[in-house]
C-alpha positions as CSV (number, residue, x, y, z in Angstrom):
1,M,0.1,-0.1,-0.1
2,E,1.4,3.6,-0.9
3,Y,0.0,5.5,1.8
4,C,-1.0,4.1,5.3
5,F,-1.6,6.8,7.9
6,D,-3.3,7.4,10.9
7,S,-5.2,10.5,10.4
8,F,-6.6,11.1,13.7
9,G,-4.1,9.9,16.0
10,M,-1.3,11.5,14.0
11,V,-2.0,15.4,13.0
12,P,0.7,17.9,11.9
13,D,0.8,21.2,13.7
14,T,0.5,23.8,10.6
15,D,0.4,26.6,13.0
16,I,-2.4,28.2,10.6
17,T,-5.7,29.5,11.8
18,R,-8.5,30.0,8.7
19,E,-11.1,32.4,9.9
20,Y,-14.7,32.0,8.3
21,W,-17.5,34.5,9.0
22,F,-20.8,32.5,8.7
23,E,-24.7,34.6,8.3
24,L,-27.5,33.0,8.8
25,V,-30.3,35.0,6.9
26,D,-33.8,33.8,5.8
27,G,-35.2,35.2,2.3
28,T,-36.1,33.4,-0.7
29,A,-34.9,31.1,-2.9
30,S,-36.0,28.8,-6.6
31,P,-32.7,26.6,-7.2
32,V,-35.2,24.6,-9.5
33,G,-37.5,27.1,-10.8
34,Y,-39.9,27.1,-7.7
35,E,-39.6,29.7,-5.5
36,R,-40.5,29.7,-1.5
37,Y,-39.0,30.7,1.6
38,A,-35.7,29.4,2.8
39,Q,-32.6,30.2,5.3
40,S,-29.3,30.5,4.0
41,I,-25.6,31.2,4.4
42,N,-24.0,34.1,3.6
43,D,-27.4,34.3,1.0
44,S,-26.1,31.0,-0.6
45,I,-27.5,27.8,-1.1
46,P,-25.3,25.7,-0.2
47,G,-23.5,27.7,2.0
48,P,-19.6,28.2,1.3
49,T,-17.3,25.5,1.3
50,I,-14.6,25.7,4.1
51,F,-11.2,25.0,3.0
52,A,-8.5,23.9,5.0
53,N,-5.4,21.8,5.2
54,W,-4.9,18.9,7.5
55,G,-3.1,20.4,10.6
56,D,-4.6,23.7,10.2
57,T,-7.3,25.6,13.1
58,V,-10.5,26.6,11.4
59,T,-12.3,29.1,13.3
60,V,-16.0,29.8,12.3
61,Q,-17.6,32.9,13.8
62,V,-21.6,32.5,13.0
63,T,-24.1,35.3,13.5
64,I,-28.0,34.3,13.5
65,L,-30.0,36.9,11.8
66,L,-33.2,35.0,11.3
67,S,-36.2,37.2,11.5
68,S,-39.0,35.0,10.6
69,S,-38.1,31.9,12.2
70,T,-38.7,31.6,16.1
71,N,-36.8,28.1,16.6
72,G,-34.0,27.8,18.3
73,T,-30.7,27.3,15.7
74,S,-27.3,26.3,15.4
75,I,-24.9,25.1,13.2
76,H,-23.6,21.7,13.2
77,F,-20.5,20.3,11.3
78,H,-20.7,16.4,9.8
79,G,-17.6,14.6,9.6
80,I,-15.4,17.1,12.1
81,R,-15.8,16.4,15.7
82,Q,-15.5,18.9,17.8
83,D,-13.8,18.2,21.4
84,Y,-15.1,19.5,24.2
85,T,-17.2,22.0,22.4
86,N,-20.9,20.4,23.1
87,P,-22.3,23.6,25.0
88,N,-21.2,25.5,21.9
89,E,-22.0,23.0,19.3
90,S,-23.0,24.5,16.7
91,V,-23.3,23.1,8.0
92,V,-25.1,23.7,5.1
93,G,-22.0,24.1,2.9
94,G,-19.2,21.8,2.2
95,I,-15.8,21.0,4.3
96,A,-12.8,20.3,2.1
97,I,-9.6,19.8,4.0
98,N,-6.4,18.8,1.9
99,G,-4.1,16.1,3.1
100,P,-2.7,12.4,2.1
101,A,-5.2,10.6,0.2
102,T,-5.0,6.9,-0.6
103,A,-4.8,7.5,-4.4
104,N,-3.6,10.0,-6.6
105,Y,-5.7,12.4,-8.4
106,N,-4.8,15.2,-10.9
107,D,-7.7,17.9,-9.8
108,D,-10.0,18.4,-6.8
109,L,-13.5,19.4,-8.1
110,S,-14.3,20.0,-4.4
111,A,-17.9,19.7,-2.7
112,V,-20.5,18.0,-5.2
113,F,-23.7,18.2,-3.4
114,L,-27.0,15.8,-4.2
115,N,-30.1,17.7,-3.3
116,D,-34.1,17.3,-3.3
117,W,-35.7,20.4,-2.7
118,I,-39.3,20.5,-0.9
119,H,-41.8,22.9,-2.4
120,E,-44.0,23.1,0.8
121,T,-43.7,21.8,4.3
122,A,-41.7,18.7,5.4
123,D,-44.9,16.6,6.1
124,E,-46.2,17.0,2.7
125,L,-43.1,16.2,1.3
126,W,-43.6,16.9,-2.5
127,T,-40.3,17.0,-4.1
128,T,-38.5,17.6,-7.6
129,A,-34.7,17.6,-7.6
130,G,-32.1,18.7,-10.6
131,V,-34.2,21.0,-12.6
132,Y,-37.7,21.7,-12.6
133,G,-39.2,20.3,-15.6
134,D,-38.3,16.9,-17.3
135,G,-35.4,16.5,-19.9
136,D,-34.9,19.1,-22.2
137,D,-38.7,20.4,-22.0
138,D,-39.0,23.8,-23.2
139,D,-40.9,24.9,-19.7
140,Q,-37.5,23.6,-18.0
141,T,-35.8,26.1,-15.5
142,G,-32.6,25.9,-13.8
143,S,-29.5,24.3,-15.1
144,H,-27.4,21.2,-15.0
145,L,-24.1,21.0,-13.4
146,E,-21.4,20.7,-16.2
147,L,-17.8,19.2,-15.4
148,A,-14.8,19.7,-17.9
149,F,-12.9,16.3,-18.2
150,E,-9.6,15.8,-19.8
151,K,-8.6,12.4,-21.2
152,G,-6.3,10.6,-19.1
153,A,-6.7,12.8,-16.0
154,S,-8.3,11.9,-13.0
155,Y,-10.3,14.0,-10.4
156,R,-11.8,13.9,-7.0
157,M,-15.2,14.8,-6.2
158,R,-16.1,15.0,-2.4
159,L,-19.8,13.6,-2.8
160,V,-22.6,15.1,-0.4
161,N,-25.7,14.2,0.0
162,A,-27.7,16.7,1.9
163,A,-31.0,15.8,0.6
164,V,-33.4,15.5,2.8
165,D,-35.6,12.6,2.3
166,T,-33.6,11.1,-0.8
167,P,-31.2,8.3,-1.3
168,F,-28.9,8.6,-4.4
169,E,-27.2,6.0,-6.3
170,F,-24.5,8.1,-8.1
171,S,-22.7,6.8,-11.1
172,I,-20.8,8.8,-14.2
173,D,-22.0,6.8,-17.9
174,N,-18.8,5.3,-19.0
175,H,-16.6,6.0,-16.4
176,T,-15.6,3.9,-13.4
177,L,-15.3,5.4,-9.7
178,A,-12.5,4.6,-6.9
179,P,-13.9,5.8,-3.6
180,I,-11.0,7.0,-1.4
181,A,-13.1,8.1,1.6
182,T,-15.9,8.0,3.5
183,D,-17.2,10.5,5.9
184,L,-13.4,11.9,5.9
185,V,-12.2,8.6,6.7
186,P,-9.2,7.6,4.3
187,I,-9.9,3.7,2.9
188,E,-8.3,1.6,0.5
189,P,-9.9,2.5,-2.9
190,Y,-11.8,0.0,-4.9
191,I,-13.1,0.1,-8.3
192,T,-17.0,0.7,-8.9
193,T,-19.4,2.0,-11.3
194,L,-22.2,3.4,-9.2
195,V,-22.9,13.4,-13.9
196,R,-26.2,11.1,-13.4
197,A,-27.6,10.7,-9.7
198,V,-30.7,8.2,-9.6
199,P,-33.1,8.8,-6.7
200,Q,-34.3,5.5,-4.9
201,V,-37.9,5.3,-5.4
202,A,-38.0,2.9,-2.3
203,R,-37.7,6.0,-0.2
204,S,-38.5,9.0,-2.4
205,D,-41.4,10.2,-4.4
206,N,-39.8,12.1,-7.2
207,D,-41.3,14.2,-9.8
208,S,-38.0,14.7,-12.3
209,G,-36.0,11.5,-11.4
210,D,-34.7,11.2,-15.1
211,S,-33.8,15.0,-15.4
212,I,-31.3,14.8,-11.7
213,R,-27.9,14.5,-13.4
214,A,-24.8,16.9,-14.3
215,I,-23.0,17.0,-17.9
216,A,-19.3,15.7,-17.9
217,H,-17.8,16.5,-21.0
218,Y,-14.4,16.5,-22.9
219,G,-14.1,19.7,-25.2
220,S,-16.3,22.5,-25.5
221,S,-19.9,20.7,-26.2
222,T,-22.2,20.7,-23.4
223,D,-24.9,19.1,-25.3
224,T,-26.7,16.1,-23.4
225,P,-24.8,13.2,-23.9
226,P,-26.4,10.3,-25.7
227,T,-25.5,7.8,-22.9
228,T,-26.8,5.4,-20.8
229,G,-26.6,5.0,-17.3
230,Y,-25.5,1.6,-15.4
231,E,-27.9,-0.8,-14.4
232,Y,-28.5,-0.4,-10.8
233,Q,-30.6,-1.9,-7.8
234,D,-33.0,0.4,-6.2
235,S,-32.6,0.2,-2.3
236,C,-32.1,2.3,0.7
237,S,-28.7,0.5,2.0
238,D,-25.4,1.4,2.9
239,E,-22.1,0.7,0.8
240,D,-21.0,-2.9,1.9
241,A,-18.9,-2.6,5.0
242,S,-16.3,-5.0,3.7
243,D,-15.5,-2.7,0.8
244,L,-15.0,0.4,3.5
245,Y,-11.5,-1.1,5.0
246,R,-10.1,1.9,6.2
247,N,-6.6,2.7,5.0
248,Y,-5.1,2.9,9.2
249,P,-6.6,-0.2,10.5
250,K,-8.5,0.3,13.9
251,F,-9.5,-2.7,16.0
252,A,-12.4,-2.3,18.3
253,D,-12.7,-3.8,21.9
254,S,-15.0,-6.7,22.8
255,A,-38.9,17.8,27.3
256,T,-36.1,19.9,29.1
257,P,-32.8,19.6,26.7
258,T,-30.6,17.3,28.5
259,L,-27.6,19.9,28.2
260,L,-29.9,22.2,30.1
261,Q,-30.3,19.8,32.9
262,V,-26.7,18.8,32.9
263,Y,-25.9,22.7,33.7
264,E,-28.6,22.8,36.1
265,N,-26.7,20.2,38.3
266,V,-29.7,17.7,37.2
267,T,-28.4,14.1,38.0
268,S,-31.4,11.8,37.9
269,F,-33.1,11.6,34.2
270,K,-36.8,10.7,33.3
271,T,-37.0,7.4,31.4
272,D,-38.9,10.2,28.5
273,D,-35.3,12.0,28.7
274,N,-33.9,9.4,26.5
275,V,-30.6,9.7,28.3
276,I,-27.9,6.9,27.9
277,E,-25.5,7.1,30.7
278,L,-22.0,6.1,29.7
279,D,-19.6,6.1,32.5
280,G,-16.2,4.9,32.2
281,D,-12.6,6.1,31.1
282,A,-11.0,7.7,28.1
283,D,-9.7,4.4,26.9
284,D,-13.1,2.9,27.4
285,W,-15.6,1.9,24.5
286,A,-19.2,1.2,24.3
287,Y,-21.4,-0.8,21.8
288,L,-25.1,0.3,20.9
289,V,-27.6,-1.8,19.5
290,I,-30.2,0.4,17.7
291,E,-33.4,-1.7,16.4
292,T,-36.3,-0.8,14.4
293,T,-39.6,-2.7,13.4
294,F,-40.2,0.6,10.5
295,T,-40.3,-0.8,7.2
296,V,-38.2,2.1,6.4
297,S,-34.5,2.6,6.5
298,H,-33.0,5.2,8.6
299,L,-29.7,7.3,9.1
300,I,-28.4,7.3,12.5
301,H,-26.1,10.1,13.3
302,P,-24.3,10.9,17.0
303,H,-22.9,13.7,17.7
304,G,-19.6,14.4,19.5
305,F,-18.0,10.8,18.6
306,Y,-16.8,8.6,16.0
307,S,-19.2,5.5,15.4
308,Y,-17.3,2.0,14.0
309,V,-19.8,-0.1,12.5
310,L,-20.1,-3.7,14.0
311,A,-23.0,-5.0,12.5
312,Q,-25.9,-4.1,10.3
313,D,-28.9,-6.0,8.7
314,E,-32.7,-6.6,8.6
315,G,-34.1,-8.7,11.3
316,I,-33.9,-9.0,14.7
317,Y,-30.4,-8.6,16.7
318,S,-29.3,-11.6,18.7
319,S,-26.2,-11.7,20.4
320,S,-25.7,-15.4,20.1
321,S,-26.3,-15.2,16.5
322,V,-25.1,-11.9,14.9
323,T,-21.1,-11.9,14.9
324,L,-19.9,-8.6,15.3
325,N,-16.9,-7.3,13.0
326,L,-14.1,-5.9,15.4
327,D,-11.3,-6.4,12.6
328,N,-11.0,-2.9,11.4
329,P,-14.7,-2.1,11.4
330,P,-15.4,1.1,9.1
331,R,-15.8,4.4,10.6
332,R,-19.0,6.3,10.0
333,D,-20.3,9.6,10.3
334,T,-23.8,8.7,9.5
335,S,-24.9,5.1,9.4
336,M,-28.0,3.4,7.7
337,L,-30.4,1.4,10.0
338,P,-32.1,-0.9,7.7
339,S,-35.7,-1.1,7.4
340,A,-37.4,-3.7,10.4
341,G,-33.4,-4.3,11.3
342,Y,-30.3,-3.3,13.4
343,L,-27.5,-1.6,13.8
344,V,-24.5,-1.9,16.5
345,I,-22.1,0.9,16.6
346,A,-19.0,0.9,19.0
347,V,-18.3,4.5,20.3
348,P,-15.2,5.7,22.3
349,L,-15.8,7.2,25.6
350,D,-13.2,9.7,25.0
351,N,-15.1,13.0,24.7
352,P,-17.3,14.1,27.7
353,G,-20.0,15.9,27.7
354,V,-23.8,15.6,26.3
355,W,-24.2,14.4,23.1
356,I,-27.3,14.1,20.8
357,M,-28.0,11.3,18.4
358,H,-30.5,11.2,16.0
359,F,-32.0,9.7,13.1
360,T,-32.5,11.6,9.4
361,L,-36.1,11.7,8.3
362,A,-37.8,14.3,7.6
363,S,-41.1,12.9,6.8
364,T,-41.7,11.0,10.6
365,P,-45.3,12.7,12.1
366,P,-44.1,15.0,14.9
367,R,-46.4,12.8,17.2
368,V,-44.1,9.9,16.3
369,S,-40.5,11.4,17.4
370,T,-38.5,14.5,17.1
371,S,-35.8,14.2,15.0
372,S,-33.8,12.9,18.0
373,F,-34.3,9.8,19.9
374,S,-31.1,9.8,22.9
375,S,-28.8,12.0,24.3
376,A,-25.5,10.4,25.6
377,K,-24.0,11.6,28.8
378,I,-20.5,10.6,28.8
379,T,-18.7,11.0,32.5
380,Y,-15.3,9.8,33.8
């Protein structure tokens, strides 16, 4: 292997601080031709991309200037852990950190977002994406992303699915892809075929599914190419964990906000608080088994710590029949809980505080659940 490095245990000190200023404002937007109220960062959707080098310190100054919304608002970074800052934990935008990679490439295309656009409320969940209108209809508004390629060159694309309710299969016609990282974790590259983004109808009702694409071209022509997409299986599932072999091996050992309660020195929590107390030392681990009887898959995202996927499948979890993967399990920022299935994750107890863990499914009725389902209180 040409590169093998622990990008988390060994971090260079560049002695460089990069500062960004974000203003969260409200207004209207129409990225696909349908205008409605929206919140944005610096009047941009997606927001500005944060660029930094491995070892830099990034400072983000956030000013909330919302006038139409009265909800509490914060900014949260995916893929970047904020150690010991949960009282201030606060990105609709990209994060591009330059550093060692597990494969060479000629050019970095930065963040490429896959998104949907909700016309009305999240409960109604009527979505279109890509452009407003099908194919090359005369009534189509908006435009496709265009990517100019050079023959023989390779490109790095940092794919971000920022959609509310749409999983995507991503591919480039007549090209192969080599994933080199997941959730900012370097992995050994592998070749796959699965620009054309296909919404998975198993979890998405999208009126313009065939129109969600970018145009990658050689030369100056930006006409829609007469190419055919790869065959794929419609599903709402994670990448196979066996493909996500981390470049640096890791072995896992066998109604009142919780944060406010802790601030007020509350030490006993009610069952309805959904607090999981994890006591231990900084080198201890906890295993969490998450199960669902819902016939819809969910994305699980913990704040404050990295999670390592030990097992995930449909069906009922049993410790006597399910074998946990303790040999270099993939580390994920967000993991898929299969429909009517289970997810087992390991988390290191090295970041004391109160951290939320939640699923991301905007269409879940509020009477069933809010966007969060538990908080982890880690103490030493």
